[in-house]
BANUSE-25820 format. One record per residue (C-alpha): residue number from 1; x, y, z. Coordinates in Angstrom, 2 decimals, always signed. Layout:
BEGIN
<atom nr="NUM" X="X" Y="Y" Z="Z"/>
...
//
This chain:
BEGIN
<atom nr="1" X="-168.63" Y="+182.73" Z="+98.54"/>
<atom nr="2" X="-166.19" Y="+184.17" Z="+95.93"/>
<atom nr="3" X="-165.03" Y="+187.04" Z="+98.13"/>
<atom nr="4" X="-164.04" Y="+184.49" Z="+100.89"/>
<atom nr="5" X="-162.53" Y="+182.20" Z="+98.35"/>
<atom nr="6" X="-160.61" Y="+184.90" Z="+96.51"/>
<atom nr="7" X="-158.22" Y="+185.72" Z="+99.33"/>
<atom nr="8" X="-157.20" Y="+181.91" Z="+99.43"/>
<atom nr="9" X="-156.63" Y="+181.83" Z="+95.62"/>
<atom nr="10" X="-154.56" Y="+184.85" Z="+95.38"/>
<atom nr="11" X="-152.52" Y="+183.98" Z="+98.54"/>
<atom nr="12" X="-151.59" Y="+180.85" Z="+96.85"/>
<atom nr="13" X="-150.33" Y="+182.43" Z="+93.96"/>
<atom nr="14" X="-147.96" Y="+184.73" Z="+96.28"/>
<atom nr="15" X="-149.31" Y="+187.98" Z="+95.13"/>
<atom nr="16" X="-150.80" Y="+189.09" Z="+98.40"/>
<atom nr="17" X="-149.34" Y="+188.92" Z="+101.81"/>
<atom nr="18" X="-150.81" Y="+186.67" Z="+104.66"/>
<atom nr="19" X="-151.80" Y="+189.67" Z="+106.76"/>
<atom nr="20" X="-153.98" Y="+190.85" Z="+103.90"/>
<atom nr="21" X="-155.73" Y="+187.45" Z="+103.65"/>
<atom nr="22" X="-156.39" Y="+187.15" Z="+107.31"/>
<atom nr="23" X="-157.96" Y="+190.70" Z="+107.52"/>
<atom nr="24" X="-160.03" Y="+189.86" Z="+104.38"/>
<atom nr="25" X="-161.24" Y="+186.47" Z="+105.55"/>
<atom nr="26" X="-161.97" Y="+187.64" Z="+109.00"/>
<atom nr="27" X="-164.21" Y="+190.41" Z="+107.75"/>
<atom nr="28" X="-166.75" Y="+187.70" Z="+106.66"/>
<atom nr="29" X="-166.11" Y="+184.97" Z="+109.20"/>
<atom nr="30" X="-165.82" Y="+184.45" Z="+112.97"/>
<atom nr="31" X="-162.71" Y="+186.75" Z="+113.41"/>
<atom nr="32" X="-161.51" Y="+185.52" Z="+116.84"/>
<atom nr="33" X="-161.72" Y="+181.86" Z="+115.63"/>
<atom nr="34" X="-159.78" Y="+182.68" Z="+112.30"/>
<atom nr="35" X="-157.14" Y="+184.60" Z="+114.17"/>
<atom nr="36" X="-156.54" Y="+181.78" Z="+116.63"/>
<atom nr="37" X="-156.19" Y="+179.25" Z="+113.73"/>
<atom nr="38" X="-153.75" Y="+181.57" Z="+111.78"/>
<atom nr="39" X="-151.25" Y="+182.04" Z="+114.76"/>
<atom nr="40" X="-149.43" Y="+178.74" Z="+114.05"/>
<atom nr="41" X="-149.29" Y="+179.62" Z="+110.29"/>
<atom nr="42" X="-145.90" Y="+180.92" Z="+109.12"/>
<atom nr="43" X="-145.88" Y="+183.90" Z="+106.53"/>
<atom nr="44" X="-143.17" Y="+182.27" Z="+104.59"/>
<atom nr="45" X="-143.75" Y="+178.78" Z="+102.75"/>
<atom nr="46" X="-140.28" Y="+178.31" Z="+100.89"/>
<atom nr="47" X="-142.33" Y="+176.82" Z="+97.99"/>
<atom nr="48" X="-141.13" Y="+179.75" Z="+95.84"/>
<atom nr="49" X="-137.55" Y="+179.44" Z="+96.50"/>
<atom nr="50" X="-136.81" Y="+177.94" Z="+93.11"/>
<atom nr="51" X="-138.36" Y="+180.96" Z="+91.28"/>
<atom nr="52" X="-141.82" Y="+179.47" Z="+90.45"/>
<atom nr="53" X="-145.40" Y="+179.98" Z="+92.11"/>
<atom nr="54" X="-148.68" Y="+177.92" Z="+91.72"/>
<atom nr="55" X="-151.72" Y="+179.09" Z="+89.98"/>
<atom nr="56" X="-155.06" Y="+178.19" Z="+91.38"/>
<atom nr="57" X="-155.28" Y="+175.43" Z="+88.60"/>
<atom nr="58" X="-152.23" Y="+173.77" Z="+90.23"/>
<atom nr="59" X="-149.91" Y="+174.89" Z="+87.41"/>
<atom nr="60" X="-146.57" Y="+176.23" Z="+88.40"/>
<atom nr="61" X="-145.17" Y="+179.04" Z="+86.31"/>
<atom nr="62" X="-142.01" Y="+181.35" Z="+86.76"/>
<atom nr="63" X="-142.35" Y="+184.38" Z="+88.96"/>
<atom nr="64" X="-141.70" Y="+186.71" Z="+85.99"/>
<atom nr="65" X="-144.59" Y="+185.24" Z="+84.09"/>
<atom nr="66" X="-147.17" Y="+187.66" Z="+82.90"/>
<atom nr="67" X="-149.88" Y="+186.36" Z="+85.20"/>
<atom nr="68" X="-147.82" Y="+187.31" Z="+88.20"/>
<atom nr="69" X="-146.81" Y="+190.60" Z="+86.58"/>
<atom nr="70" X="-150.67" Y="+191.59" Z="+86.37"/>
<atom nr="71" X="-151.31" Y="+190.19" Z="+89.87"/>
<atom nr="72" X="-148.50" Y="+192.26" Z="+91.36"/>
<atom nr="73" X="-149.98" Y="+195.24" Z="+89.71"/>
<atom nr="74" X="-153.46" Y="+194.57" Z="+90.83"/>
<atom nr="75" X="-152.19" Y="+194.29" Z="+94.34"/>
<atom nr="76" X="-150.26" Y="+197.50" Z="+94.05"/>
<atom nr="77" X="-153.38" Y="+199.24" Z="+93.02"/>
<atom nr="78" X="-155.22" Y="+197.82" Z="+95.72"/>
<atom nr="79" X="-152.75" Y="+199.24" Z="+98.24"/>
<atom nr="80" X="-152.86" Y="+202.55" Z="+96.62"/>
<atom nr="81" X="-156.62" Y="+202.82" Z="+96.77"/>
<atom nr="82" X="-156.47" Y="+201.88" Z="+100.44"/>
<atom nr="83" X="-154.02" Y="+204.70" Z="+100.96"/>
<atom nr="84" X="-156.41" Y="+207.15" Z="+99.01"/>
<atom nr="85" X="-159.24" Y="+205.97" Z="+101.22"/>
<atom nr="86" X="-157.21" Y="+206.55" Z="+104.43"/>
<atom nr="87" X="-156.50" Y="+210.29" Z="+103.28"/>
<atom nr="88" X="-160.21" Y="+210.71" Z="+102.66"/>
<atom nr="89" X="-161.12" Y="+209.60" Z="+105.91"/>
<atom nr="90" X="-158.41" Y="+211.58" Z="+107.91"/>
<atom nr="91" X="-158.42" Y="+214.92" Z="+105.91"/>
<atom nr="92" X="-162.09" Y="+215.35" Z="+104.60"/>
<atom nr="93" X="-165.02" Y="+216.68" Z="+106.70"/>
<atom nr="94" X="-167.49" Y="+216.68" Z="+103.69"/>
<atom nr="95" X="-170.30" Y="+214.34" Z="+104.27"/>
<atom nr="96" X="-170.62" Y="+213.84" Z="+100.43"/>
<atom nr="97" X="-167.07" Y="+212.18" Z="+100.11"/>
<atom nr="98" X="-168.31" Y="+209.46" Z="+102.79"/>
<atom nr="99" X="-170.07" Y="+207.45" Z="+99.93"/>
<atom nr="100" X="-166.81" Y="+207.64" Z="+97.81"/>
<atom nr="101" X="-164.76" Y="+206.06" Z="+100.65"/>
<atom nr="102" X="-167.29" Y="+203.33" Z="+101.23"/>
<atom nr="103" X="-167.22" Y="+202.67" Z="+97.57"/>
<atom nr="104" X="-163.42" Y="+202.61" Z="+97.39"/>
<atom nr="105" X="-163.53" Y="+199.76" Z="+99.94"/>
<atom nr="106" X="-165.98" Y="+197.80" Z="+97.81"/>
<atom nr="107" X="-163.61" Y="+198.21" Z="+94.79"/>
<atom nr="108" X="-160.79" Y="+196.93" Z="+97.06"/>
<atom nr="109" X="-162.73" Y="+193.81" Z="+97.57"/>
<atom nr="110" X="-163.48" Y="+193.43" Z="+93.86"/>
<atom nr="111" X="-159.93" Y="+193.78" Z="+92.96"/>
<atom nr="112" X="-159.32" Y="+190.53" Z="+95.30"/>
<atom nr="113" X="-161.93" Y="+188.83" Z="+93.15"/>
<atom nr="114" X="-159.96" Y="+190.10" Z="+89.98"/>
<atom nr="115" X="-156.96" Y="+188.63" Z="+91.37"/>
<atom nr="116" X="-158.81" Y="+185.22" Z="+91.68"/>
<atom nr="117" X="-159.95" Y="+185.42" Z="+87.99"/>
<atom nr="118" X="-156.38" Y="+186.25" Z="+86.83"/>
<atom nr="119" X="-154.90" Y="+183.33" Z="+88.76"/>
<atom nr="120" X="-157.27" Y="+181.13" Z="+87.25"/>
<atom nr="121" X="-156.52" Y="+181.08" Z="+83.42"/>
<atom nr="122" X="-159.59" Y="+179.83" Z="+81.42"/>
<atom nr="123" X="-157.48" Y="+177.84" Z="+78.98"/>
<atom nr="124" X="-156.05" Y="+175.50" Z="+81.83"/>
<atom nr="125" X="-158.84" Y="+175.68" Z="+84.32"/>
<atom nr="126" X="-161.55" Y="+173.02" Z="+85.09"/>
<atom nr="127" X="-165.18" Y="+174.17" Z="+84.65"/>
<atom nr="128" X="-165.51" Y="+173.87" Z="+88.40"/>
<atom nr="129" X="-162.51" Y="+176.35" Z="+89.19"/>
<atom nr="130" X="-163.90" Y="+178.62" Z="+86.56"/>
<atom nr="131" X="-167.38" Y="+178.73" Z="+88.19"/>
<atom nr="132" X="-165.93" Y="+179.46" Z="+91.56"/>
<atom nr="133" X="-163.96" Y="+182.42" Z="+90.10"/>
<atom nr="134" X="-166.52" Y="+183.76" Z="+87.65"/>
<atom nr="135" X="-166.42" Y="+187.48" Z="+87.63"/>
<atom nr="136" X="-169.82" Y="+189.36" Z="+87.82"/>
<atom nr="137" X="-170.22" Y="+191.48" Z="+84.68"/>
<atom nr="138" X="-172.68" Y="+193.78" Z="+86.35"/>
<atom nr="139" X="-169.76" Y="+195.33" Z="+88.37"/>
<atom nr="140" X="-168.76" Y="+196.97" Z="+84.96"/>
<atom nr="141" X="-172.01" Y="+198.72" Z="+84.62"/>
<atom nr="142" X="-171.99" Y="+199.73" Z="+88.21"/>
<atom nr="143" X="-168.42" Y="+201.55" Z="+87.66"/>
<atom nr="144" X="-170.07" Y="+203.28" Z="+84.43"/>
<atom nr="145" X="-172.93" Y="+204.50" Z="+86.55"/>
<atom nr="146" X="-170.50" Y="+206.10" Z="+89.28"/>
<atom nr="147" X="-168.46" Y="+207.69" Z="+86.67"/>
<atom nr="148" X="-171.58" Y="+209.31" Z="+84.95"/>
<atom nr="149" X="-172.83" Y="+210.19" Z="+88.50"/>
<atom nr="150" X="-169.80" Y="+212.34" Z="+89.47"/>
<atom nr="151" X="-168.64" Y="+213.46" Z="+86.08"/>
<atom nr="152" X="-171.70" Y="+215.52" Z="+85.45"/>
<atom nr="153" X="-171.36" Y="+217.32" Z="+88.66"/>
<atom nr="154" X="-167.84" Y="+218.53" Z="+87.60"/>
<atom nr="155" X="-167.01" Y="+221.78" Z="+85.84"/>
<atom nr="156" X="-166.18" Y="+221.22" Z="+82.17"/>
<atom nr="157" X="-162.78" Y="+220.08" Z="+81.61"/>
<atom nr="158" X="-161.27" Y="+222.50" Z="+78.94"/>
<atom nr="159" X="-157.55" Y="+222.08" Z="+79.58"/>
<atom nr="160" X="-155.14" Y="+219.14" Z="+80.41"/>
<atom nr="161" X="-154.50" Y="+218.98" Z="+84.19"/>
<atom nr="162" X="-151.71" Y="+217.90" Z="+86.32"/>
<atom nr="163" X="-152.26" Y="+215.48" Z="+89.35"/>
<atom nr="164" X="-153.13" Y="+218.14" Z="+91.84"/>
<atom nr="165" X="-155.96" Y="+219.16" Z="+94.11"/>
<atom nr="166" X="-154.99" Y="+218.16" Z="+97.49"/>
<atom nr="167" X="-153.74" Y="+215.02" Z="+99.22"/>
<atom nr="168" X="-156.75" Y="+212.98" Z="+98.71"/>
<atom nr="169" X="-157.04" Y="+213.76" Z="+94.99"/>
<atom nr="170" X="-153.30" Y="+213.38" Z="+94.31"/>
<atom nr="171" X="-153.60" Y="+209.86" Z="+95.96"/>
<atom nr="172" X="-156.45" Y="+209.02" Z="+93.65"/>
<atom nr="173" X="-154.38" Y="+210.17" Z="+90.58"/>
<atom nr="174" X="-151.62" Y="+207.80" Z="+91.77"/>
<atom nr="175" X="-154.08" Y="+205.15" Z="+91.98"/>
<atom nr="176" X="-155.38" Y="+205.98" Z="+88.46"/>
<atom nr="177" X="-151.71" Y="+205.79" Z="+87.11"/>
<atom nr="178" X="-151.23" Y="+202.41" Z="+88.69"/>
<atom nr="179" X="-154.50" Y="+201.12" Z="+87.32"/>
<atom nr="180" X="-153.45" Y="+201.98" Z="+83.97"/>
<atom nr="181" X="-150.38" Y="+199.98" Z="+84.27"/>
<atom nr="182" X="-152.44" Y="+197.07" Z="+85.79"/>
<atom nr="183" X="-154.92" Y="+197.37" Z="+82.76"/>
<atom nr="184" X="-151.84" Y="+197.15" Z="+80.23"/>
<atom nr="185" X="-150.81" Y="+193.65" Z="+82.03"/>
<atom nr="186" X="-154.45" Y="+192.51" Z="+82.01"/>
<atom nr="187" X="-154.83" Y="+193.33" Z="+78.39"/>
<atom nr="188" X="-151.85" Y="+191.12" Z="+77.61"/>
<atom nr="189" X="-153.62" Y="+188.05" Z="+79.16"/>
<atom nr="190" X="-156.84" Y="+188.98" Z="+77.57"/>
<atom nr="191" X="-155.37" Y="+188.82" Z="+74.11"/>
<atom nr="192" X="-153.96" Y="+185.42" Z="+75.13"/>
<atom nr="193" X="-157.38" Y="+184.18" Z="+76.28"/>
<atom nr="194" X="-155.90" Y="+183.95" Z="+79.87"/>
<atom nr="195" X="-158.63" Y="+186.46" Z="+81.44"/>
<atom nr="196" X="-162.10" Y="+187.24" Z="+80.79"/>
<atom nr="197" X="-163.17" Y="+190.36" Z="+78.80"/>
<atom nr="198" X="-165.22" Y="+191.62" Z="+81.64"/>
<atom nr="199" X="-162.05" Y="+191.62" Z="+83.84"/>
<atom nr="200" X="-160.40" Y="+193.74" Z="+81.17"/>
<atom nr="201" X="-163.28" Y="+196.18" Z="+80.91"/>
<atom nr="202" X="-163.50" Y="+196.53" Z="+84.62"/>
<atom nr="203" X="-160.05" Y="+197.58" Z="+85.11"/>
<atom nr="204" X="-160.37" Y="+199.94" Z="+82.09"/>
<atom nr="205" X="-163.58" Y="+201.70" Z="+83.69"/>
<atom nr="206" X="-161.70" Y="+201.65" Z="+87.08"/>
<atom nr="207" X="-159.07" Y="+203.93" Z="+85.81"/>
<atom nr="208" X="-161.55" Y="+206.24" Z="+84.39"/>
<atom nr="209" X="-163.42" Y="+206.41" Z="+87.65"/>
<atom nr="210" X="-160.43" Y="+207.06" Z="+89.69"/>
<atom nr="211" X="-159.68" Y="+210.06" Z="+87.47"/>
<atom nr="212" X="-163.16" Y="+211.28" Z="+87.91"/>
<atom nr="213" X="-163.14" Y="+210.82" Z="+91.62"/>
<atom nr="214" X="-159.61" Y="+212.63" Z="+91.92"/>
<atom nr="215" X="-161.19" Y="+215.75" Z="+90.12"/>
<atom nr="216" X="-164.43" Y="+215.45" Z="+92.15"/>
<atom nr="217" X="-162.65" Y="+215.28" Z="+95.52"/>
<atom nr="218" X="-160.53" Y="+218.32" Z="+94.56"/>
<atom nr="219" X="-163.76" Y="+220.17" Z="+93.58"/>
<atom nr="220" X="-165.70" Y="+219.23" Z="+96.94"/>
<atom nr="221" X="-162.72" Y="+220.18" Z="+99.06"/>
<atom nr="222" X="-162.28" Y="+223.43" Z="+97.23"/>
<atom nr="223" X="-158.83" Y="+222.67" Z="+95.92"/>
<atom nr="224" X="-157.53" Y="+224.14" Z="+92.84"/>
<atom nr="225" X="-156.44" Y="+221.80" Z="+89.90"/>
<atom nr="226" X="-153.15" Y="+222.88" Z="+88.40"/>
<atom nr="227" X="-153.68" Y="+223.47" Z="+84.59"/>
<atom nr="228" X="-150.92" Y="+222.17" Z="+82.15"/>
<atom nr="229" X="-148.73" Y="+225.19" Z="+80.73"/>
<atom nr="230" X="-146.11" Y="+224.17" Z="+78.13"/>
<atom nr="231" X="-142.73" Y="+225.23" Z="+79.45"/>
<atom nr="232" X="-140.95" Y="+228.01" Z="+77.83"/>
//
């Protein structure tokens, strides 16, 4: 239920485009019916023309509010992970990378859920709203298990490396960098009690996972990682 509901919340907050919401909702509902219902809906609403946007709680804040900064970075992260997935699908012939592509899709769905959590600050939300957007803490453990699984399969890291190792690996490095920025924005909200600790933990672990996967993909594809050398 949270997955279906997440898209509607984040859409209301103006962080994700309508097309993303249609694709997400129709993946779990009757697609032909949903597409027909959405045909008469315009992408623009004009409700934000005065520089404010509504949270799921009904509260309106300026578009440069820290909540929308975080939502924007989470959206950008999701898009970059989608691009990394597409590179994996198109360029990799290695069967062992199929699980990574599928898990990245799962992460993209989870990021929509995180967007719902961010759009529902605990200090202004009702108990019912918090229940509908509650984040599953077990997802943090899931990321940790994936990190351990792939990190132990890699050669020991003895030097700093540059983002490298092929198109798929580099795309994951870009995602990792965007994730770090999203983490900084979420951390600001966490210290203001506007997002749960589990959400902050998840974004933190995700950046570690993306770094691990970037290295693993380069390793499996047989691409060299470029070692940092101090310019002389």
